[in-house]
C-alpha positions in Angstrom: 22.1 24.7 36.0 18.8 24.7 34.8 16.3 25.8 37.1 12.8 24.1 36.8 9.7 25.6 38.8 6.5 23.6 39.1 2.9 25.5 38.4 1.2 24.0 41.2 2.9 24.0 44.8 1.5 21.7 47.6 4.8 21.8 49.5 5.3 23.0 53.1 7.5 26.0 53.5 10.3 24.2 54.8 10.6 22.4 51.6 11.1 25.5 49.8 13.8 26.2 52.5 15.5 23.3 51.9 15.3 23.7 48.1 16.9 27.0 48.3 19.8 25.5 50.9 20.3 23.1 48.3 20.7 25.5 45.2 22.7 28.0 47.4 25.2 24.9 48.2 25.5 23.9 44.4 25.9 27.2 43.4 29.1 27.7 46.0 30.6 24.4 45.5 29.2 23.3 41.8 28.6 19.9 43.2 24.9 18.9 44.3 24.0 17.0 46.9 23.8 16.9 51.0 25.4 13.7 51.7 28.0 11.5 50.0 27.1 10.8 46.2 26.9 7.1 46.8 24.3 7.7 49.6 22.2 9.7 47.3 18.9 7.8 45.8 19.4 6.9 42.4 16.8 7.4 39.5 17.5 4.9 35.9 16.1 4.9 32.6 15.3 8.7 33.2 13.8 11.4 30.9 12.3 15.1 31.3 8.7 15.3 30.9 6.0 18.0 30.6 2.7 17.8 32.4 1.3 20.8 34.3 4.9 20.9 35.9 8.5 20.4 34.6 8.8 16.6 36.0 11.3 13.6 35.9 10.2 9.9 34.9 12.3 6.7 35.6 12.5 3.9 38.3 14.4 4.1 41.2 14.8 0.2 42.5 11.5 -1.5 41.7 9.4 2.3 42.0 8.5 4.3 39.1 9.3 8.0 39.9 7.2 10.7 38.2 7.7 13.8 40.5 8.6 17.6 39.7 11.7 18.8 39.2 13.4 21.7 40.5 17.1 21.7 38.9 19.3 19.4 36.9 23.1 19.7 37.5 25.0 20.8 34.4 26.0 17.4 33.4 22.6 16.3 34.1 23.8 13.8 36.4 21.7 15.1 39.3 18.4 16.3 39.7 16.7 18.4 42.5 13.2 17.0 43.7 11.3 18.1 46.7 13.2 15.6 48.9 16.7 16.8 47.7 19.3 15.7 45.1 18.8 12.3 43.2 21.6 10.8 41.1 20.5 10.0 37.6 21.7 7.1 35.1 21.2 6.2 31.8 18.9 9.0 30.2 16.5 7.3 27.9 17.2 9.3 24.9 20.7 7.7 24.9 18.9 4.6 24.6 16.9 5.3 21.7 17.7 3.8 18.0 16.9 6.1 15.1 13.5 4.7 14.7 12.6 5.7 18.3 13.0 2.2 19.8 14.5 1.5 23.0 17.6 -0.1 22.7 19.2 -3.0 25.4 
């Protein structure tokens, strides 16, 4: 597991308690998520990014996602955001050709 910590915090203490519980569950079970994998939100065409904090950028449905990320699962198929675990599909680096263009 890779752990990331944002530098600028604007979260309630309960958010950090929830993140800590999610990390403890992941450590104990080796599987992220509070619910069933199929019910977890999905972010596609995603990439790690560095702003003033480690973050993730991608799309979820019709929304663009740019949020701080606290951890990734070992296989990078899950990310822990302040709202909990989300599933990840289609890392953008897997879709770049040799010239750095996105392939369909």
